Structure formats: structure tokens, C-alpha cells
C-alpha positions as CSV (number, residue, x, y, z in Angstrom):
1,M,89.5,77.8,-3.8
2,K,87.8,75.0,-5.7
3,P,83.9,75.1,-5.6
4,T,83.8,71.7,-3.8
5,K,86.1,72.9,-1.0
6,M,84.1,76.2,-0.7
7,I,80.8,74.3,-0.4
8,I,82.3,72.0,2.3
9,G,83.7,75.0,4.1
10,L,80.3,76.8,4.0
11,A,78.5,73.7,5.1
12,A,80.9,73.3,8.1
13,M,80.4,77.0,9.1
14,F,76.6,76.6,8.8
15,A,76.7,73.4,10.9
16,F,78.8,75.1,13.5
17,A,76.5,78.1,13.6
18,L,73.5,75.8,14.0
19,G,75.1,73.9,16.8
20,S,76.1,77.1,18.6
21,S,72.7,78.7,18.4
22,A,71.0,75.4,19.4
23,S,72.9,75.3,22.6
24,V,72.0,79.0,23.3
25,L,68.3,78.4,22.5
26,A,68.3,75.3,24.7
27,A,68.8,77.4,27.9
28,V,65.8,77.5,30.2
29,N,65.2,80.8,31.9
30,V,62.8,81.1,34.8
31,E,62.0,84.4,36.5
32,L,61.0,84.3,40.1
33,E,59.3,86.7,42.4
34,V,58.3,86.9,46.1
35,Q,54.6,87.7,46.4
36,V,52.1,88.0,49.2
37,Q,49.1,85.6,48.8
38,G,46.5,85.4,51.5
39,G,48.8,87.3,53.9
40,T,51.7,84.8,53.4
41,K,54.8,85.3,51.3
42,V,55.3,82.8,48.6
43,L,57.8,82.2,45.8
44,V,56.2,82.2,42.3
45,V,57.3,81.9,38.7
46,T,56.5,85.0,36.6
47,Q,58.2,84.0,33.3
48,N,59.3,80.7,31.9
49,N,60.6,80.2,28.4
50,A,60.2,76.4,28.6
51,Q,56.7,76.2,30.1
52,C,55.1,72.7,29.7
53,Q,52.7,72.8,26.8
54,G,49.2,73.3,28.3
55,G,50.7,73.2,31.9
56,P,51.1,75.8,34.6
57,I,53.8,78.5,34.2
58,D,56.1,76.9,36.8
59,C,56.2,73.5,35.0
60,I,59.4,73.2,32.9
61,E,59.6,71.1,29.8
62,V,63.0,70.1,28.5
63,A,63.0,69.1,24.9
64,S,64.2,65.6,23.9
65,G,67.8,65.7,22.7
66,T,68.8,68.8,24.7
67,Q,71.0,69.2,27.7
68,P,70.2,72.7,28.8
69,H,71.3,74.9,31.7
70,L,68.4,75.9,33.9
71,F,68.6,79.5,35.1
72,F,66.4,80.7,38.0
73,N,66.5,84.5,38.7
74,L,65.1,86.3,41.7
75,K,65.6,90.0,41.0
76,G,66.4,92.3,44.0
77,A,67.4,89.4,46.4
78,C,68.3,91.0,49.7
79,N,68.1,94.4,48.1
80,G,64.5,95.2,47.7
81,V,63.3,91.7,48.2
82,D,63.7,90.2,51.7
83,Y,64.6,86.7,50.4
84,R,67.6,85.0,48.7
85,L,67.9,81.7,46.8
86,T,69.5,79.0,48.9
87,A,68.7,75.5,47.6
88,F,67.4,73.3,44.8
89,R,66.4,69.7,45.1
90,I,64.6,67.1,43.0
91,A,62.4,64.1,43.7
92,Q,60.8,61.4,41.5
93,R,57.4,61.7,43.2
94,N,55.6,64.9,44.0
95,K,56.4,66.1,47.5
96,Q,58.2,62.8,48.4
97,W,61.7,64.1,48.9
98,P,64.6,61.5,48.8
99,T,65.9,60.1,52.0
100,P,68.6,57.5,52.8
101,A,65.8,54.9,53.0
102,N,64.2,56.1,49.8
103,P,66.9,57.6,47.6
104,L,66.8,58.9,44.0
105,Q,67.6,56.6,41.2
106,L,71.3,57.1,40.4
107,S,70.6,58.1,36.8
108,T,68.1,60.8,38.0
109,A,70.6,62.1,40.6
110,E,73.3,62.2,37.9
111,D,71.1,64.1,35.5
112,F,71.1,67.1,37.9
113,C,74.3,66.5,39.9
114,A,72.2,65.9,43.0
115,D,72.8,63.8,46.1
116,E,70.9,60.5,45.9
117,E,69.9,60.5,49.5
118,S,68.6,64.1,49.8
119,G,67.9,65.2,46.3
120,Y,69.8,68.5,46.8
121,V,71.8,69.7,43.8
122,D,75.5,70.1,44.3
123,F,76.4,73.7,43.4
124,M,80.1,72.9,43.3
125,A,79.7,70.3,40.5
126,C,78.6,70.2,36.8
127,R,79.2,74.0,36.4
128,N,76.2,74.6,38.6
129,D,76.2,77.9,40.4
130,L,74.3,79.6,43.2
131,K,74.2,83.3,44.1
132,S,71.6,85.1,46.2
133,D,69.6,86.1,43.1
134,K,70.5,83.4,40.6
135,M,70.8,79.6,40.2
136,K,72.4,77.9,37.3
137,L,71.9,74.2,37.0
138,K,72.8,71.6,34.4
139,D,70.1,69.2,33.3
140,Y,71.8,66.3,31.4
141,N,68.3,65.1,30.4
142,R,69.5,61.5,29.7
143,N,66.2,59.8,30.6
144,A,62.7,60.7,29.6
145,E,61.0,61.2,33.0
146,T,59.1,63.8,35.1
147,V,60.9,65.0,38.2
148,Y,59.7,67.4,40.8
149,Y,61.8,70.3,41.9
150,E,61.9,72.5,44.9
151,I,63.5,75.9,45.1
152,T,64.2,77.3,48.6
153,A,64.5,81.0,49.3
154,A,65.5,82.1,52.8
155,N,64.8,85.4,54.5
156,C,67.9,87.6,54.3
157,A,67.6,88.8,58.0
158,N,66.2,85.5,59.4
159,P,67.5,82.5,57.4
160,A,65.2,80.1,59.4
161,D,62.3,81.9,57.7
162,K,62.0,80.0,54.3
163,I,59.6,79.9,51.4
164,F,59.4,77.2,48.8
165,L,58.3,76.6,45.2
166,D,57.8,72.9,44.2
167,P,56.5,72.2,40.7
168,Q,57.8,69.7,38.0
169,I,60.3,69.3,35.2
170,K,59.4,67.1,32.3
171,N,62.6,65.8,30.8
172,G,62.3,64.6,27.2
173,G,65.4,62.5,27.4
174,N,68.2,62.0,24.9
175,N,67.1,58.7,23.3
């Protein structure tokens, strides 16, 4: 093999390896736990590999130029923990969840494969997935914006008994 072809081949393998590892490193992993605080059960974040710089542990910062999967894990759901993960929704203003009269912007809904009128993520689209102990969501991160997210966990024996977690995601965008 000529030296020029060998260098090009090595450069291509190196670029492929960087691309592959970059997509793996771009995944956001958030560990959840049900805790009792003041006599009330609450859903809390115990680990977050994409914590907002200088922000609380439940704030997720998505780097500019990335399109990560967001993974939320609740260990022991319905087997040691009385709750299971049931829903994920987003909003553009803190605690002001979308409605038909006040929907999400289309671009924001598309970034998460969410319904514009409710903010709920479609777990049948965008390779999203929901199990009792895990959520996998795609964040296309097309626009630099802060959105607010809400995770719902329902009691395994009494689904009407729900607990929520509602912090923010700071998308860096792909511009």
C-alpha cells in the first residue's frame, strides 16, 4: 500500500472512531430515586452526567452540536420501589404546560417528538422507549433554548397516586 493511501485510510479510521465515540459520549444518563421528604414521597435525581454548569443536579445541559439520547433510570421500579415511570412532557415556560390554547412551538415539539398541545413525548416515535424503570428519549437539539421537563412516576398498586419531577433542560442547539 502506498504511504498516501495508508495515511488516508488511517485518517478515515480515526475520524470514524471519533464520530462513534462522540455519539456514545453525547448520551445523557440521569439516575432517579423515590425518596421521602417531609413525610411525602418525591422523585429526585441522584446522578446526572450532563448537569448544568453551576446548576442543580436535576438540570440537564445538552451541548451545542449534539443530538443525544436522554436516559432516565429508576432502579427497582415495582420491585423494591413502589413507583414506575409513566410519562415525560416538556414546556417552554416553567410549570406552564402546553394546552390546545397555548401549544408548544412546532420546532420545540419536534426536538423531543412531543405533542404540541400537551407537551407529552410520544414513546412510539423517534426511537423513544418507555419501560417501568427506564425512559429513552431523543433530543434533536436543533434550537438553542431552555425547556422544562416533567417526569411522572405512578404508584404500581395505585396508578392514580403519582409523583413528579419538573426541572429544566438547556439545549445548546445545532447552529
